[in-house]
KEGUVEX-808135 format. One record per residue (C-alpha): residue number from 1; residue in three letters; x, y, z. Coordinates in steps of 0.5 Angstrom, whole numbers, plus 2048, in hexadecimal, padded with zeros to 3 digits. Example, Ala and Ser with C-alpha at 12.3 -4.5 7.8 and 13.67 -1.06 7.14 Angstrom:
BEGIN
+-----+-----+-----+-----+-----+
|   k |   r |  c1 |  c2 |  c3 |
+-----+-----+-----+-----+-----+
|   1 | ALA | 819 | 7F7 | 810 |
|   2 | SER | 81B | 7FE | 80E |
+-----+-----+-----+-----+-----+
! end
This chain:
BEGIN
+-----+-----+-----+-----+-----+
|   k |   r |  c1 |  c2 |  c3 |
+-----+-----+-----+-----+-----+
|   1 | UNK | 802 | 7AE | 7A2 |
|   2 | UNK | 7FA | 7AE | 7A3 |
|   3 | UNK | 7FA | 7A7 | 7A5 |
|   4 | UNK | 800 | 7A8 | 7AA |
|   5 | UNK | 7FC | 7AE | 7AD |
|   6 | UNK | 7F6 | 7A9 | 7AE |
|   7 | UNK | 7FA | 7A4 | 7B1 |
|   8 | UNK | 7FD | 7A9 | 7B6 |
|   9 | UNK | 7F6 | 7AC | 7B8 |
|  10 | UNK | 7F3 | 7A5 | 7B8 |
|  11 | UNK | 7F9 | 7A3 | 7BD |
|  12 | UNK | 7F8 | 7A9 | 7C1 |
|  13 | UNK | 7F0 | 7A8 | 7C2 |
|  14 | UNK | 7F1 | 7A0 | 7C4 |
|  15 | UNK | 7F6 | 7A3 | 7C9 |
|  16 | UNK | 7F1 | 7A8 | 7CC |
|  17 | UNK | 7EC | 7A2 | 7CC |
|  18 | UNK | 7F0 | 79E | 7D0 |
|  19 | UNK | 7F2 | 7A3 | 7D5 |
|  20 | UNK | 7EB | 7A5 | 7D6 |
|  21 | UNK | 7E9 | 79D | 7D7 |
|  22 | UNK | 7EE | 79D | 7DC |
|  23 | UNK | 7EB | 7A2 | 7E0 |
|  24 | UNK | 7E4 | 7A0 | 7E0 |
|  25 | UNK | 7E6 | 798 | 7E1 |
|  26 | UNK | 7E4 | 795 | 7E8 |
|  27 | UNK | 7E9 | 794 | 7ED |
|  28 | UNK | 7ED | 78E | 7EE |
|  29 | UNK | 7EB | 789 | 7F4 |
|  30 | UNK | 7F1 | 78A | 7F9 |
|  31 | UNK | 7F5 | 785 | 7FA |
|  32 | UNK | 7F7 | 781 | 801 |
|  33 | UNK | 7FD | 786 | 803 |
|  34 | UNK | 7FA | 78D | 7FF |
|  35 | UNK | 7FA | 793 | 804 |
|  36 | UNK | 7F4 | 794 | 808 |
|  37 | UNK | 7F0 | 79A | 805 |
|  38 | UNK | 7EB | 79F | 808 |
|  39 | UNK | 7E5 | 79A | 807 |
|  40 | UNK | 7E9 | 795 | 80C |
|  41 | UNK | 7EB | 799 | 812 |
|  42 | UNK | 7E7 | 799 | 818 |
|  43 | UNK | 7E4 | 7A0 | 81A |
|  44 | UNK | 7E4 | 79E | 821 |
|  45 | UNK | 7DC | 79F | 821 |
|  46 | UNK | 7DA | 798 | 821 |
|  47 | UNK | 7D7 | 796 | 827 |
|  48 | UNK | 7DB | 790 | 82B |
|  49 | UNK | 7D7 | 791 | 831 |
|  50 | UNK | 7D8 | 795 | 838 |
|  51 | UNK | 7E0 | 794 | 83A |
|  52 | UNK | 7DE | 795 | 841 |
|  53 | UNK | 7DA | 78E | 841 |
|  54 | UNK | 7E1 | 78B | 842 |
|  55 | UNK | 7E4 | 78F | 847 |
|  56 | UNK | 7E4 | 78C | 84E |
|  57 | UNK | 7E0 | 78F | 854 |
|  58 | UNK | 7E5 | 792 | 859 |
|  59 | UNK | 7E8 | 78E | 85F |
|  60 | UNK | 7E4 | 78E | 865 |
|  61 | UNK | 7E8 | 790 | 86C |
|  62 | UNK | 7E7 | 788 | 86E |
|  63 | UNK | 7EA | 786 | 867 |
|  64 | UNK | 7F0 | 78B | 868 |
|  65 | UNK | 7F1 | 788 | 86F |
|  66 | UNK | 7F1 | 781 | 86D |
|  67 | UNK | 7F6 | 783 | 867 |
|  68 | UNK | 7FA | 786 | 86C |
|  69 | UNK | 7FB | 781 | 870 |
|  70 | UNK | 7FC | 77C | 86B |
|  71 | UNK | 802 | 780 | 868 |
|  72 | UNK | 805 | 781 | 86F |
|  73 | UNK | 805 | 77A | 871 |
|  74 | UNK | 808 | 778 | 86B |
|  75 | UNK | 80E | 77D | 86B |
|  76 | UNK | 80F | 77B | 873 |
|  77 | UNK | 810 | 774 | 871 |
|  78 | UNK | 816 | 776 | 86C |
|  79 | UNK | 81A | 77A | 871 |
|  80 | UNK | 819 | 77F | 877 |
|  81 | UNK | 817 | 786 | 876 |
|  82 | UNK | 817 | 78C | 879 |
|  83 | UNK | 810 | 790 | 87A |
|  84 | UNK | 812 | 795 | 875 |
|  85 | UNK | 814 | 790 | 870 |
|  86 | UNK | 80D | 78C | 871 |
|  87 | UNK | 80A | 793 | 870 |
|  88 | UNK | 80D | 795 | 86A |
|  89 | UNK | 80C | 78E | 867 |
|  90 | UNK | 804 | 78E | 868 |
|  91 | UNK | 804 | 795 | 865 |
|  92 | UNK | 807 | 793 | 85F |
|  93 | UNK | 801 | 78E | 85E |
|  94 | UNK | 7FC | 794 | 85E |
|  95 | UNK | 7F9 | 793 | 864 |
|  96 | UNK | 7F6 | 799 | 868 |
|  97 | UNK | 7FA | 79C | 86D |
|  98 | UNK | 7F5 | 79B | 873 |
|  99 | UNK | 7F5 | 794 | 871 |
| 100 | UNK | 7FD | 794 | 871 |
| 101 | UNK | 7FE | 797 | 878 |
| 102 | UNK | 7F8 | 792 | 87A |
| 103 | UNK | 7FC | 78C | 878 |
| 104 | UNK | 803 | 78F | 87B |
| 105 | UNK | 7FF | 790 | 881 |
| 106 | UNK | 7FC | 789 | 881 |
| 107 | UNK | 803 | 786 | 880 |
| 108 | UNK | 807 | 789 | 885 |
| 109 | UNK | 801 | 787 | 88A |
| 110 | UNK | 802 | 780 | 889 |
| 111 | UNK | 80A | 781 | 889 |
| 112 | UNK | 80B | 77F | 881 |
| 113 | UNK | 80E | 786 | 880 |
| 114 | UNK | 813 | 788 | 886 |
| 115 | UNK | 818 | 78D | 884 |
| 116 | UNK | 81C | 78B | 88B |
| 117 | UNK | 81C | 784 | 88A |
| 118 | UNK | 81E | 785 | 882 |
| 119 | UNK | 824 | 78A | 884 |
| 120 | UNK | 827 | 785 | 88A |
| 121 | UNK | 827 | 77F | 884 |
| 122 | UNK | 82A | 783 | 87F |
| 123 | UNK | 82F | 786 | 884 |
| 124 | UNK | 831 | 77E | 885 |
| 125 | UNK | 831 | 77C | 87E |
| 126 | UNK | 835 | 782 | 87B |
| 127 | UNK | 83A | 781 | 881 |
| 128 | UNK | 83B | 77A | 881 |
| 129 | UNK | 83A | 778 | 879 |
| 130 | UNK | 83C | 77E | 876 |
| 131 | UNK | 841 | 781 | 87A |
| 132 | UNK | 83F | 788 | 87B |
| 133 | UNK | 841 | 78D | 880 |
| 134 | UNK | 83C | 792 | 884 |
| 135 | UNK | 83C | 797 | 87E |
| 136 | UNK | 83A | 792 | 879 |
| 137 | UNK | 835 | 78F | 87D |
| 138 | UNK | 832 | 796 | 87E |
| 139 | UNK | 832 | 797 | 877 |
| 140 | UNK | 82E | 791 | 875 |
| 141 | UNK | 829 | 792 | 87A |
| 142 | UNK | 828 | 799 | 878 |
| 143 | UNK | 827 | 797 | 871 |
| 144 | UNK | 821 | 792 | 873 |
| 145 | UNK | 81E | 798 | 877 |
| 146 | UNK | 81E | 794 | 87D |
| 147 | UNK | 81B | 799 | 883 |
| 148 | UNK | 821 | 79D | 885 |
| 149 | UNK | 820 | 79B | 88D |
| 150 | UNK | 820 | 794 | 88B |
| 151 | UNK | 827 | 795 | 887 |
| 152 | UNK | 829 | 799 | 88D |
| 153 | UNK | 827 | 793 | 892 |
| 154 | UNK | 82A | 78E | 88E |
| 155 | UNK | 831 | 791 | 88D |
| 156 | UNK | 831 | 792 | 894 |
| 157 | UNK | 832 | 78B | 895 |
| 158 | UNK | 838 | 78B | 891 |
| 159 | UNK | 83E | 789 | 895 |
| 160 | UNK | 845 | 78D | 893 |
| 161 | UNK | 849 | 787 | 895 |
| 162 | UNK | 845 | 782 | 890 |
| 163 | UNK | 846 | 787 | 88B |
| 164 | UNK | 84D | 787 | 88C |
| 165 | UNK | 84E | 780 | 88C |
| 166 | UNK | 849 | 77F | 885 |
| 167 | UNK | 84D | 785 | 882 |
| 168 | UNK | 854 | 781 | 884 |
| 169 | UNK | 851 | 77B | 881 |
| 170 | UNK | 84F | 77E | 87A |
| 171 | UNK | 856 | 781 | 87A |
| 172 | UNK | 85A | 77B | 87B |
| 173 | UNK | 856 | 777 | 876 |
| 174 | UNK | 857 | 77D | 871 |
| 175 | UNK | 85F | 77E | 872 |
| 176 | UNK | 861 | 778 | 86E |
| 177 | UNK | 85E | 77B | 868 |
| 178 | UNK | 863 | 781 | 869 |
| 179 | UNK | 86A | 77E | 869 |
| 180 | UNK | 86C | 780 | 862 |
| 181 | UNK | 86C | 788 | 865 |
| 182 | UNK | 870 | 78B | 869 |
| 183 | UNK | 86F | 78D | 871 |
| 184 | UNK | 86C | 794 | 870 |
| 185 | UNK | 868 | 792 | 86A |
| 186 | UNK | 865 | 78B | 86E |
| 187 | UNK | 863 | 790 | 874 |
| 188 | UNK | 860 | 795 | 86F |
| 189 | UNK | 85C | 790 | 86C |
| 190 | UNK | 85A | 78C | 872 |
| 191 | UNK | 858 | 792 | 875 |
| 192 | UNK | 853 | 794 | 86F |
| 193 | UNK | 850 | 78D | 86F |
| 194 | UNK | 84E | 78D | 876 |
| 195 | UNK | 84C | 795 | 876 |
| 196 | UNK | 847 | 792 | 870 |
| 197 | UNK | 844 | 78D | 875 |
| 198 | UNK | 842 | 793 | 87A |
| 199 | UNK | 847 | 792 | 87F |
| 200 | UNK | 84A | 798 | 883 |
| 201 | UNK | 851 | 79B | 882 |
| 202 | UNK | 853 | 798 | 889 |
| 203 | UNK | 851 | 791 | 888 |
| 204 | UNK | 854 | 791 | 881 |
| 205 | UNK | 85B | 793 | 884 |
| 206 | UNK | 85B | 78E | 889 |
| 207 | UNK | 858 | 789 | 884 |
| 208 | UNK | 85D | 78A | 87F |
| 209 | UNK | 863 | 78A | 884 |
| 210 | UNK | 861 | 784 | 886 |
| 211 | UNK | 860 | 781 | 87F |
| 212 | UNK | 867 | 783 | 87D |
| 213 | UNK | 86B | 781 | 883 |
| 214 | UNK | 872 | 77D | 881 |
| 215 | UNK | 870 | 776 | 880 |
| 216 | UNK | 869 | 777 | 87F |
| 217 | UNK | 868 | 77C | 879 |
| 218 | UNK | 86B | 77B | 872 |
| 219 | UNK | 872 | 77B | 871 |
| 220 | UNK | 873 | 781 | 86D |
| 221 | UNK | 878 | 782 | 867 |
+-----+-----+-----+-----+-----+
! end
């Protein structure tokens, strides 16, 4: 019994010594993927130099003016623009408002921006190529923020007879696609199609009637 007690006491003493040694042992070297400890954290106090050294000096008025001219000329080589559209494009380039207004004024003086000419061109294009009526053309010109006086002058040049001819041509071309419908449905759909293009009620009525004349329009079921 005494021997057993001595063995137990010796084992307990050895265990206590091992525990003590493990607490006082030097820490192991961290591996490649060991978590970063406080000793590795940058406290942000390191002097990396003055951050302002990399900041560019502000643009001069002359530099902004030159940049505005480059932006506007590049834009005008792609498409015609209204004065409002060009001003918005320049503002999007972080140019001073005075620079923007000066560039718009310069472009208008040399006729590179001309809302009246643009409106006239768009009226012809929208009528001939897209088959739009007066209301449709007006909506497109307003969407592009063309000067209201320029819009009014351009629309005054529209001829009602020309509108009727164009609407009738469109209706006749569209009518064969409606041959599977009855007469009432075909008229309603054809009228709605012309209405979406911006034609007035009187022109739509005349064009639909002409397109669905016996022998010209589709044969309905």
